[in-house]
C-alpha positions, 0 to 999 in steps of 0.5 A: 518466507525465504526472503526474510531469512536471506535478509536476516543472514546478509545484513544481520537483521535480528528481528523481523516482525510481520503483521500479515501472512507472508506471500500467502503462507500460514500464520505459523510462519509469521513472527507476529499476527492477529489483531493489535490495538491502535496503541500497539500498532503505533508502537510497531510502526515506530520501531519498524524500519520498513513496511512490507505488503507481501500479499500475492493478490490484495485489494487496496490496503492502508498498510503502505499509506499508514507507513508513509504517514510515519515516513517509513519506506514501503515495499509492496508486491505486484499483486497488492492494490497499493502497488499502483501508487508505488514508483520504484526507487522513488516512494517505495519498491514493488517486487514480483509476487512470490519472487523471494529473490526479488523481495530480498534484493529490495529489502537489502536496498532499503535496509542497507542504506539509511539515505535510501530509506529516508528518501523513500520515507519522505517521498512516501509521506508526500504520496500519503497526502493524497489520502486525506478524508477531505480529498476523498470527499472531494473525489467522491463528490466529483464522481456523484456530480458527473453521474448526476449530470449524465443521468439528468441529460439522459432523462431529458433526452428520453423525455423528448423521445417520449413526447415526439413518439406519442 
């Protein structure tokens, strides 16, 4: 990924570790890939300065939320599902998918300022509070309740129509 090469040169990042295919590239271009244990994942997050989701097109992955839970700044591509939760310069950055220059600018903003990095991590941590199991259960329950009410109302209407038409 050209953006990572630019950042390595400009700010002296000695090692960039990735856990996913960069911008749809092959695994041969990543520094780290494949399955890791939870212990290894925790260790990687603890030494990371930033969490990057660089997929061109991706459903909602937990990578950014996991990073936010550890108060890490996150940068995500516009094609990542989690980009809907990212507010530029507030809790992370969104870069245009496949735009290495945009990505390198966002990486430099975060990696060159510990204040920016800390602010994004703290705000991301606040965002991550929306993703607890109890919140997911509440949201799912509300959806089921609404569908149930709608279905019950529909059945009552159809029952009355059947009685009237007979």
